[in-house]
C-alpha positions as CSV (number, residue, x, y, z in Angstrom):
1,X,38.2,90.1,35.5
2,X,37.0,92.4,32.7
3,X,33.5,93.5,32.3
4,X,32.2,95.3,29.2
5,X,28.6,96.5,28.9
6,X,27.5,95.8,25.2
7,X,23.8,96.8,25.4
8,X,21.5,98.9,27.5
9,X,17.9,99.2,26.7
10,X,15.0,99.9,29.3
11,X,15.5,97.1,32.0
12,X,17.8,95.0,29.7
13,X,21.4,94.9,30.0
14,X,24.3,92.7,28.2
15,X,27.7,92.4,29.2
16,X,30.7,90.6,27.9
17,X,33.0,89.1,30.8
18,X,36.4,87.8,30.5
19,X,37.9,85.7,33.3
20,X,41.7,85.5,33.1
21,X,43.2,82.0,32.8
22,X,45.0,82.6,36.0
23,X,41.7,82.7,37.8
24,X,40.6,79.7,36.4
25,X,43.8,77.9,37.2
26,X,43.3,79.2,40.7
27,X,39.9,77.8,41.3
28,X,41.1,74.5,39.8
29,X,44.1,74.3,42.2
30,X,41.8,75.3,45.0
31,X,39.4,72.2,44.2
32,X,42.2,69.8,43.7
33,X,43.6,70.8,47.1
34,X,40.3,70.1,48.8
35,X,40.4,66.6,47.2
36,X,43.8,65.8,47.9
37,X,43.1,64.8,51.5
38,X,40.6,62.1,50.3
39,X,42.3,60.8,47.2
40,X,43.8,57.5,47.6
41,X,46.8,57.1,45.2
42,X,49.3,54.1,45.3
43,X,52.6,55.2,46.9
44,X,51.3,58.3,48.3
45,X,49.7,59.0,51.8
46,X,46.6,61.0,51.6
47,X,47.2,64.7,51.2
48,X,50.7,64.1,49.8
49,X,49.7,63.4,46.2
50,X,51.6,65.8,44.0
51,X,49.2,68.4,42.5
52,X,50.6,67.9,39.0
53,X,49.5,64.2,39.2
54,X,46.0,65.3,40.7
55,X,45.7,67.9,37.8
56,X,46.5,65.3,35.1
57,X,44.1,62.7,36.5
58,X,41.3,64.9,37.7
59,X,41.5,68.2,36.1
60,X,39.6,67.5,32.9
61,X,36.6,65.9,34.7
62,X,36.8,68.9,37.2
63,X,36.7,71.7,34.5
64,X,33.1,71.8,33.9
65,X,32.4,72.5,37.6
66,X,35.3,75.0,37.6
67,X,33.7,77.0,34.7
68,X,30.2,76.7,36.2
69,X,31.6,78.3,39.5
70,X,33.7,81.0,37.7
71,X,30.6,82.1,35.5
72,X,28.3,82.2,38.5
73,X,30.7,84.0,40.7
74,X,31.9,86.4,37.8
75,X,28.3,87.4,37.1
76,X,27.3,87.8,40.5
77,X,30.3,90.2,41.2
78,X,29.7,92.1,37.8
79,X,26.3,92.7,38.7
80,X,27.1,93.6,42.4
81,X,30.0,95.9,41.4
82,X,27.3,98.0,39.3
83,X,24.7,98.0,41.8
84,X,22.3,96.0,39.5
85,X,19.5,93.7,40.8
86,X,18.5,90.9,38.4
87,X,14.9,90.1,38.0
88,X,15.4,86.6,36.8
89,X,18.4,84.3,36.4
90,X,20.8,85.8,33.8
91,X,21.1,84.3,30.4
92,X,24.7,82.9,29.8
93,X,26.4,82.3,26.6
94,X,30.0,81.0,26.3
95,X,31.8,82.7,23.6
96,X,35.3,81.1,24.0
97,X,37.4,79.0,26.1
98,X,40.1,76.6,25.5
99,X,42.2,74.8,28.5
100,X,44.9,77.1,29.7
101,X,43.4,80.1,28.2
102,X,40.8,83.0,29.4
103,X,37.1,82.3,29.6
104,X,35.0,84.8,27.8
105,X,31.1,84.7,28.0
106,X,28.1,87.0,27.4
107,X,25.4,87.8,30.0
108,X,21.9,89.0,29.2
109,X,19.9,90.1,32.2
110,X,16.8,92.0,32.9
111,X,16.8,94.2,36.0
112,X,14.3,94.9,38.8
113,X,12.9,98.4,38.0
114,X,13.3,101.3,40.3
115,X,10.1,101.5,42.4
116,X,9.6,104.7,44.3
117,X,7.8,104.5,47.8
118,X,4.0,105.2,47.7
119,X,2.3,107.2,50.1
120,X,0.3,104.5,51.7
121,X,-1.4,106.9,54.1
122,X,-3.3,108.5,51.2
123,X,-4.6,105.3,50.2
124,X,-8.4,104.7,51.1
125,X,-9.8,101.3,51.2
126,X,-13.2,99.7,52.0
127,X,-13.5,97.0,54.6
128,X,-16.7,95.1,54.3
129,X,-18.2,93.9,57.5
130,X,-21.2,92.0,58.5
131,X,-23.1,92.2,61.8
132,X,-24.3,88.7,63.2
133,X,-27.7,89.2,64.9
134,X,-30.0,86.7,66.6
135,X,-32.0,86.2,63.4
136,X,-28.8,85.2,61.4
137,X,-27.8,82.7,64.2
138,X,-31.5,81.3,64.4
139,X,-31.3,80.8,60.6
140,X,-28.1,79.1,61.0
141,X,-29.2,76.7,63.7
142,X,-32.3,76.1,61.4
143,X,-30.1,75.0,58.5
144,X,-28.1,72.9,60.9
145,X,-31.3,71.3,62.1
146,X,-32.4,70.6,58.3
147,X,-29.3,69.0,57.4
148,X,-29.5,66.6,60.3
149,X,-32.8,65.3,59.5
150,X,-34.3,62.2,61.2
151,X,-35.8,59.5,59.3
152,X,-37.9,56.6,60.7
153,X,-38.9,53.1,59.0
154,X,-42.6,53.1,58.0
155,X,-44.6,49.9,58.7
156,X,-47.0,50.8,55.8
157,X,-46.0,48.5,53.1
158,X,-48.1,50.4,50.6
159,X,-46.2,53.7,51.3
160,X,-44.5,54.8,48.1
161,X,-41.4,57.0,48.6
162,X,-41.6,60.7,47.9
163,X,-38.9,63.3,47.4
164,X,-39.0,64.0,51.2
165,X,-38.3,60.3,52.1
166,X,-35.2,58.3,52.6
167,X,-34.7,54.8,51.4
168,X,-32.6,51.8,52.7
169,X,-31.3,49.9,50.0
170,X,-28.7,47.2,48.7
171,X,-27.5,47.6,45.2
172,X,-25.0,46.0,42.8
173,X,-23.8,47.9,39.6
174,X,-22.7,46.4,36.3
175,X,-21.2,47.5,33.3
176,X,-21.7,45.3,30.4
177,X,-23.0,42.9,32.7
178,X,-19.8,42.7,34.8
179,X,-19.9,44.2,38.3
180,X,-17.4,46.9,38.9
181,X,-15.5,48.2,41.9
182,X,-17.3,50.8,44.1
183,X,-20.7,49.6,42.5
184,X,-21.9,47.5,45.4
185,X,-23.5,48.6,48.6
186,X,-25.6,47.1,51.4
187,X,-27.7,49.1,53.9
188,X,-27.1,52.1,51.9
189,X,-29.1,55.2,53.0
190,X,-30.3,57.3,49.9
191,X,-32.3,60.6,50.6
192,X,-34.6,61.2,47.8
193,X,-33.6,64.8,47.4
194,X,-29.9,64.1,47.4
195,X,-27.6,65.7,44.8
196,X,-24.4,64.4,43.5
197,X,-25.5,60.9,42.3
198,X,-25.2,59.7,38.7
199,X,-28.1,61.5,36.8
200,X,-31.2,59.4,36.8
201,X,-30.0,57.2,39.7
202,X,-32.4,58.6,42.3
203,X,-35.2,59.7,40.2
204,X,-35.9,56.1,39.0
205,X,-36.3,55.2,42.7
206,X,-39.2,57.5,43.3
207,X,-42.3,56.0,44.1
208,X,-40.7,52.7,45.1
209,X,-42.0,50.5,48.0
210,X,-40.4,48.3,50.6
211,X,-39.7,45.1,48.9
212,X,-39.4,46.4,45.6
213,X,-36.6,45.3,43.1
214,X,-35.6,47.7,40.7
215,X,-33.4,47.8,37.6
216,X,-32.0,51.4,37.5
217,X,-30.4,52.1,34.1
218,X,-27.9,55.1,33.8
219,X,-25.2,56.5,32.0
220,X,-21.8,57.8,33.7
221,X,-21.1,61.3,32.7
222,X,-18.2,61.8,30.0
223,X,-16.1,63.7,32.6
224,X,-16.7,61.1,35.3
225,X,-13.6,60.7,37.7
226,X,-13.0,57.2,36.9
227,X,-11.8,56.9,33.3
228,X,-13.0,53.2,33.1
229,X,-16.6,54.0,33.8
230,X,-16.8,57.6,32.0
231,X,-19.4,57.7,29.5
232,X,-20.6,54.2,29.8
233,X,-24.0,52.6,30.4
234,X,-24.6,50.8,33.7
235,X,-27.3,49.1,35.3
236,X,-28.0,48.8,39.1
237,X,-29.9,46.0,40.6
238,X,-31.6,47.9,43.7
239,X,-33.2,46.0,46.5
240,X,-35.5,48.5,48.5
241,X,-35.6,47.2,52.0
242,X,-37.2,50.2,53.8
243,X,-39.0,53.3,53.2
244,X,-38.2,56.0,55.8
245,X,-40.3,59.0,56.5
246,X,-38.8,62.3,57.8
247,X,-39.3,62.9,61.5
248,X,-40.3,66.5,62.7
249,X,-37.4,67.7,64.8
250,X,-37.1,70.2,67.3
251,X,-34.4,72.9,67.8
252,X,-33.9,72.1,71.4
253,X,-31.3,71.0,74.0
254,X,-31.8,67.4,72.8
255,X,-30.8,68.3,69.3
256,X,-28.0,70.2,70.5
257,X,-26.5,67.4,72.4
258,X,-27.2,65.1,69.2
259,X,-24.9,67.4,67.2
260,X,-22.1,67.7,70.0
261,X,-23.1,70.7,72.3
262,X,-24.4,70.6,75.7
263,X,-27.3,72.8,75.3
264,X,-29.1,74.9,72.5
265,X,-27.5,78.2,74.0
266,X,-24.0,76.5,73.5
267,X,-25.0,75.5,70.2
268,X,-25.9,79.0,69.1
269,X,-22.8,80.4,70.8
270,X,-20.7,78.0,68.8
271,X,-22.6,78.9,65.5
272,X,-21.9,82.5,66.3
273,X,-18.1,81.9,66.8
274,X,-18.1,79.8,63.5
275,X,-19.9,82.5,61.5
276,X,-17.5,85.1,63.1
277,X,-14.5,83.1,62.0
278,X,-15.8,82.5,58.4
279,X,-16.9,86.2,57.9
280,X,-13.6,87.4,59.3
281,X,-11.7,85.4,56.6
282,X,-13.8,86.5,53.9
283,X,-13.7,90.2,55.2
284,X,-9.8,89.9,55.0
285,X,-9.7,88.5,51.4
286,X,-12.1,91.4,50.4
287,X,-10.2,94.0,52.2
288,X,-6.8,92.6,50.6
289,X,-8.5,92.5,47.1
290,X,-9.7,96.1,47.5
291,X,-6.2,97.2,48.8
292,X,-4.5,95.4,45.8
293,X,-6.8,97.0,43.3
294,X,-5.8,100.4,44.7
295,X,-2.2,99.5,44.6
296,X,-2.3,98.1,41.0
297,X,-3.7,101.6,39.9
298,X,-0.5,103.1,41.5
299,X,2.0,100.7,40.0
300,X,3.7,103.2,37.6
301,X,7.0,101.4,36.7
302,X,8.4,99.3,33.8
303,X,8.1,95.7,34.5
304,X,10.7,92.9,33.3
305,X,9.1,91.2,30.2
306,X,10.9,88.0,31.1
307,X,8.9,87.9,34.5
308,X,5.7,88.5,32.6
309,X,6.4,85.7,30.1
310,X,7.3,83.4,32.8
311,X,4.1,84.2,34.7
312,X,2.0,84.1,31.8
313,X,3.4,80.7,30.8
314,X,2.4,79.4,34.1
315,X,-1.2,80.6,34.0
316,X,-1.6,79.2,30.4
317,X,-0.4,75.9,31.6
318,X,-2.7,76.0,34.6
319,X,-5.7,77.1,32.8
320,X,-5.5,75.1,29.5
321,X,-3.0,72.2,30.3
322,X,-0.8,73.3,27.4
323,X,2.7,75.0,27.1
324,X,2.5,78.4,25.5
325,X,4.4,79.3,22.5
326,X,8.2,79.7,23.0
327,X,9.4,83.1,23.3
328,X,12.9,83.0,22.2
329,X,14.1,86.3,23.6
330,X,13.2,85.5,27.2
331,X,14.0,81.9,27.7
332,X,16.1,79.4,26.3
333,X,13.8,76.3,27.5
334,X,10.0,77.0,27.5
335,X,9.6,74.2,30.0
336,X,12.1,75.9,32.4
337,X,10.9,77.0,35.8
338,X,12.5,80.2,36.1
339,X,14.5,81.3,39.0
340,X,13.6,84.7,40.1
341,X,17.1,85.6,41.3
342,X,18.1,88.7,43.3
343,X,14.5,89.9,44.5
344,X,11.6,88.8,46.6
345,X,9.3,88.6,43.6
346,X,5.6,88.3,44.3
347,X,3.0,87.9,41.7
348,X,0.6,84.8,42.2
349,X,-2.5,87.2,41.8
350,X,-4.7,84.1,41.6
351,X,-8.0,85.9,42.0
352,X,-8.2,87.4,38.6
353,X,-9.7,84.1,37.6
354,X,-10.9,82.5,40.7
355,X,-14.4,82.3,41.0
356,X,-14.9,81.3,37.2
357,X,-15.7,77.7,36.5
358,X,-13.1,77.1,33.8
359,X,-13.8,73.3,33.7
360,X,-11.1,70.9,32.9
361,X,-8.0,72.4,31.6
362,X,-8.3,70.6,28.1
363,X,-11.9,72.1,27.7
364,X,-10.6,75.6,27.9
365,X,-9.7,75.7,24.2
366,X,-12.3,73.5,22.8
367,X,-14.1,74.9,19.8
368,X,-12.5,78.2,20.2
369,X,-11.4,80.1,17.0
370,X,-7.9,81.3,16.6
371,X,-9.2,84.9,17.2
372,X,-10.9,83.8,20.5
373,X,-7.7,82.0,21.6
374,X,-5.6,85.2,20.9
375,X,-8.1,87.2,23.0
376,X,-8.0,84.7,25.9
377,X,-4.1,85.0,25.7
378,X,-4.4,88.6,25.9
379,X,-6.5,88.4,29.0
380,X,-4.2,86.2,30.7
381,X,-1.3,88.1,29.6
382,X,-2.9,91.3,31.3
383,X,-3.3,89.1,34.5
384,X,0.3,88.1,34.3
385,X,1.3,91.8,34.1
386,X,-0.8,92.6,37.2
387,X,0.6,90.0,39.2
388,X,4.3,90.9,38.3
389,X,3.6,94.7,39.3
390,X,1.9,93.8,42.4
391,X,4.5,91.3,43.4
392,X,7.3,93.5,42.7
393,X,5.6,96.4,44.7
394,X,5.1,94.2,47.7
395,X,8.4,92.7,47.6
396,X,10.0,96.1,47.4
397,X,7.9,97.5,50.1
398,X,9.0,94.6,52.5
399,X,12.6,94.9,51.3
400,X,12.8,98.5,52.0
401,X,10.9,98.5,55.4
402,X,13.0,95.5,56.7
403,X,10.0,93.2,57.2
404,X,11.2,89.9,57.9
405,X,9.7,86.3,58.5
406,X,10.5,85.0,62.0
407,X,10.7,81.3,63.0
408,X,7.4,81.5,64.9
409,X,5.9,83.2,61.8
410,X,6.7,80.1,59.9
411,X,5.8,77.7,62.6
412,X,2.4,79.2,62.8
413,X,2.1,79.0,58.9
414,X,3.0,75.2,59.3
415,X,0.5,74.7,62.1
416,X,-2.2,76.4,60.0
417,X,-1.2,74.1,57.0
418,X,-1.5,71.0,59.1
419,X,-5.0,72.0,60.5
420,X,-6.2,71.8,56.9
421,X,-5.8,67.9,57.1
422,X,-7.5,66.8,60.3
423,X,-6.4,63.6,61.5
424,X,-3.1,63.8,59.3
425,X,-1.4,66.5,61.2
426,X,1.6,64.4,62.0
427,X,2.1,63.4,58.5
428,X,1.9,67.1,57.5
429,X,4.5,68.1,59.9
430,X,6.8,65.0,58.9
431,X,6.4,66.0,55.3
432,X,7.7,69.6,55.8
433,X,10.5,68.5,58.2
434,X,11.8,66.1,55.3
435,X,11.3,68.6,52.5
436,X,13.0,72.1,53.4
437,X,12.1,73.4,50.0
438,X,8.4,73.0,50.6
439,X,8.7,74.7,53.9
440,X,10.3,77.6,52.3
441,X,7.3,77.9,50.0
442,X,5.2,78.6,53.1
443,X,7.2,81.7,53.5
444,X,5.8,83.4,50.6
445,X,2.0,83.9,51.8
446,X,3.4,84.7,55.2
447,X,5.7,87.4,53.9
448,X,2.9,88.8,51.8
449,X,0.4,89.1,54.5
450,X,3.0,90.9,56.7
451,X,3.4,93.4,54.1
452,X,-0.3,93.7,53.5
453,X,-0.7,94.3,57.3
454,X,2.1,96.9,57.1
455,X,0.4,98.8,54.3
456,X,-3.2,98.5,56.0
457,X,-1.8,100.1,59.2
458,X,-0.9,103.3,57.1
459,X,-3.8,103.3,54.9
460,X,-7.2,104.9,55.6
461,X,-9.5,101.8,56.2
462,X,-13.2,102.7,56.0
463,X,-15.6,100.0,57.3
464,X,-18.7,99.4,55.5
465,X,-21.6,97.2,56.9
466,X,-23.0,94.7,54.4
467,X,-25.2,91.9,54.4
468,X,-23.8,88.2,54.7
469,X,-25.1,87.6,51.2
470,X,-23.3,90.5,49.7
471,X,-20.1,89.6,51.6
472,X,-20.2,86.0,50.6
473,X,-21.2,86.7,46.9
474,X,-19.2,85.0,44.5
475,X,-17.0,87.7,42.8
476,X,-17.2,86.5,39.3
477,X,-16.7,90.2,38.0
478,X,-14.3,91.3,40.6
479,X,-10.5,90.9,40.9
480,X,-9.9,88.6,43.8
481,X,-6.2,89.2,44.1
482,X,-4.0,87.0,46.1
483,X,-0.4,88.2,45.6
484,X,1.8,85.1,46.8
485,X,4.8,87.2,47.8
486,X,8.1,85.5,48.2
487,X,10.5,86.4,50.9
């Protein structure tokens, strides 16, 4: 095999590779030999069919497979011999090949940059923490009490429902005079201060009394989940059966038993444990984001434009529902899901836009001028660059420090994933057992967390006590980074 470097600029390399006809012939003969034990040919026992006959009959149909194998192995060997690590799948262009002749093809590839080790011990990172006191637990218990209100039927037939009450109703919903699926209910409990109903549905029931028959006229929102109902006018025939008044409840052992605890003390203990778990998760997220902010500032290396283009394409597709304009220099197919070959690329730094309500993807570009769209592209491009930088840094840190994902690590990740679907754990396990590729995708966040933990052990972590409100505040103006490293 002959390898000639034809271009070298930054992280980009181009080569012209020539594979001798003899190598192609050897690969073809090897493949035919493998087939010979299974091929049935009249007049010959299995494994005894002459090679010339096999080559005449199967050679042409196998040539595509042989060329693909030759290109794959030749490219891999050429890069390995030169000690080069590709950032993405190399771009291949066949220059010349005729049966019985040499194979000549061009390779264009971007490389992983040299990433110098950082002095993690010099990094100072803030860890917000919340002290859970008795007052916070009492407030949580009180909220639980309010969310588990008790209503009792009133025998006062003249009592009109107020915002504090609850109604027991039957209703039938119709669009254009025809009842629709999901629009009928019996003995339905409606709290008068509930949210989440079609606008105007509950408001028109205020002041109603037991025995009232109402015609509630509403319009389904344009963005309603059921496309058959979205934007349409509807009428609900409502039969008010009972008006129920709120009953004063006491935070005591009886209430605790009602919500599944043996006593009020056990209820408060359970609330504290749940709050500790919730705050710990958010604290971890904020600590991680703070660390990634510090690391991003220290990422001083060139990044492959192909990776950035691919990452940007994913972001743009996710946020707008549209494929970005094709960049001919970095990709043959704009719909291609690039394989990041040769390295453990991380980079799903989702939090740069988490916390912002972008609405439906198709609405993101609605009514925007070309200038505003370009500005939005620049913003997402910056996010893509940040993701790629952080991903490469975390990946290289894990590789150089021999951070590995064990079977136990993967099993724990699978267990945590199953816990996200209560009652469906078995289905989750079966899904991952039948889909090895999906199981491999769980490795990415596990690897990332192990790398983050490694860095945090070396960094100077300073705890800062904050209020629960400060910890839980939606970080609209912060970079909520999650790097999704792959291992």
